[in-house]
C-alpha positions in Angstrom: -70.8 12.6 -74.7 -72.3 13.9 -77.9 -74.5 12.8 -80.7 -74.2 11.7 -84.3 -75.8 12.6 -87.6 -76.4 10.0 -90.3 -77.3 10.3 -94.0 -78.2 7.8 -96.6 -78.7 8.5 -100.3 -81.0 6.4 -102.4 -79.3 7.0 -105.7 -75.8 8.0 -106.5 -75.1 11.7 -106.5 -72.4 12.6 -108.9 -72.5 16.3 -108.6 -74.0 18.5 -105.9 -76.8 20.8 -107.1 -75.3 24.3 -107.8 -78.0 26.2 -105.9 -77.4 23.9 -102.9 -73.7 24.5 -103.2 -74.2 28.3 -103.2 -76.2 27.9 -99.9 -73.5 25.7 -98.4 -70.8 28.2 -99.4 -72.7 31.0 -97.5 -73.0 28.8 -94.5 -69.3 28.0 -94.6 -68.4 31.6 -94.9 -70.3 32.5 -91.7 -68.4 29.9 -89.8 -65.1 29.8 -91.7 -63.0 30.7 -88.7 -63.9 27.5 -86.9 -63.7 25.1 -89.8 -60.9 23.1 -91.4 -60.8 19.9 -93.6 -59.2 17.6 -91.1 -59.1 18.5 -87.4 -55.5 17.2 -86.9 -54.5 19.8 -89.5 -56.2 23.0 -88.4 -54.7 25.0 -91.3 -56.3 22.7 -93.9 -59.0 24.4 -95.8 -62.6 23.0 -95.8 -63.3 21.5 -99.2 -66.5 22.4 -100.9 -67.4 22.2 -104.6 -70.1 20.6 -106.8 -68.1 17.3 -106.3 -67.8 17.2 -102.6 -68.2 18.8 -99.2 -65.6 18.0 -96.6 -65.0 19.8 -93.3 -64.5 19.4 -89.6 -64.0 21.7 -86.6 -60.5 23.0 -86.0 -58.3 21.1 -83.4 -60.2 20.5 -80.2 -63.4 22.0 -81.7 -63.6 19.1 -84.1 -64.6 15.5 -84.0 -65.5 13.4 -87.1 -65.1 14.8 -90.5 -68.3 15.6 -92.5 -68.1 14.1 -96.0 -70.8 14.4 -98.7 -71.5 12.6 -100.9 -70.4 9.4 -99.1 -67.2 7.9 -100.5 -67.4 6.0 -103.8 -69.7 3.1 -103.7 -71.1 4.0 -100.3 -74.7 5.1 -99.7 -74.5 5.8 -96.0 -72.3 8.0 -93.9 -72.2 9.5 -90.4 -70.5 12.3 -88.5 -70.3 12.4 -84.7 -69.9 16.0 -83.7 -69.8 15.5 -79.9 -71.7 18.8 -79.8 -68.6 20.7 -80.7 -68.8 24.2 -82.2 -69.0 23.0 -85.8 -72.1 21.0 -85.1 -74.3 23.9 -86.2 -72.6 23.8 -89.6 -73.2 20.1 -90.0 -76.9 20.6 -89.1 -77.3 23.5 -91.5 -75.6 21.7 -94.4 -77.7 18.6 -93.8 -80.8 20.8 -94.0 -79.7 22.3 -97.3 -79.1 18.8 -98.7 -82.5 17.7 -97.5 -84.2 20.7 -99.1 -82.6 20.1 -102.5 -82.6 16.3 -102.6 -85.9 15.8 -100.8 -86.6 12.0 -100.7 -83.3 11.1 -102.3 -81.6 11.6 -99.0 -82.6 10.4 -95.5 -81.1 12.2 -92.6 -81.2 10.9 -89.0 -79.7 12.1 -85.8 -79.3 11.0 -82.2 -79.7 14.7 -81.2 -83.0 16.2 -80.1 -84.9 19.2 -81.4 -83.4 21.2 -78.6 -79.9 20.2 -79.9 -80.9 21.4 -83.4 -82.6 24.6 -82.1 -79.9 27.1 -83.2 -79.5 25.5 -86.6 -83.3 25.5 -87.2 -83.3 29.2 -86.5 -80.2 30.0 -88.5 -81.3 28.1 -91.7 -84.1 30.5 -92.3 -81.5 33.0 -93.5 -80.7 30.6 -96.4 -84.0 28.8 -96.9 -86.8 31.2 -95.8 -89.6 29.0 -97.1 -88.6 25.8 -95.5 -89.5 24.5 -92.1 -87.6 21.5 -90.7 -88.4 19.3 -87.8 -87.2 16.1 -86.2 -89.6 13.2 -85.7 -88.3 10.0 -84.1 -84.7 11.0 -84.9 -85.4 11.7 -88.6 -85.1 15.1 -90.3 -88.3 16.2 -92.2 -89.0 19.1 -94.4 -92.3 21.1 -94.7 -92.2 23.7 -97.4 -94.3 26.8 -97.3 -95.6 27.8 -100.7 
């Protein structure tokens, strides 16, 4: 049993914000040894650029592939992580996207605040002025000025 993350974009996102991408790259670097692009191909490299972010956990440590932005023409996407090791990366990347895209992206989860605890703590290394919280399964951002 695990839980899923969902994201919905309100407008098309052609390119990922460069500052957001720099944060994503740092997150990926910290967890690179557990990541691949497709879990059935553990040697495949995660893909991240200003055009796309695609990754999964390697082999048995993976579940569904994280894809952002959603495939062409789609506004909604999800990723069931089954609480595998790469879940923290999914949570951190979603928080970065929420920080940079604010109300253009809605992020929901079937996980609890306890499930997100480690990611909430880790994200402060990358976004020190942002506080995230879950309310009724939706990720919210409170920025400290």
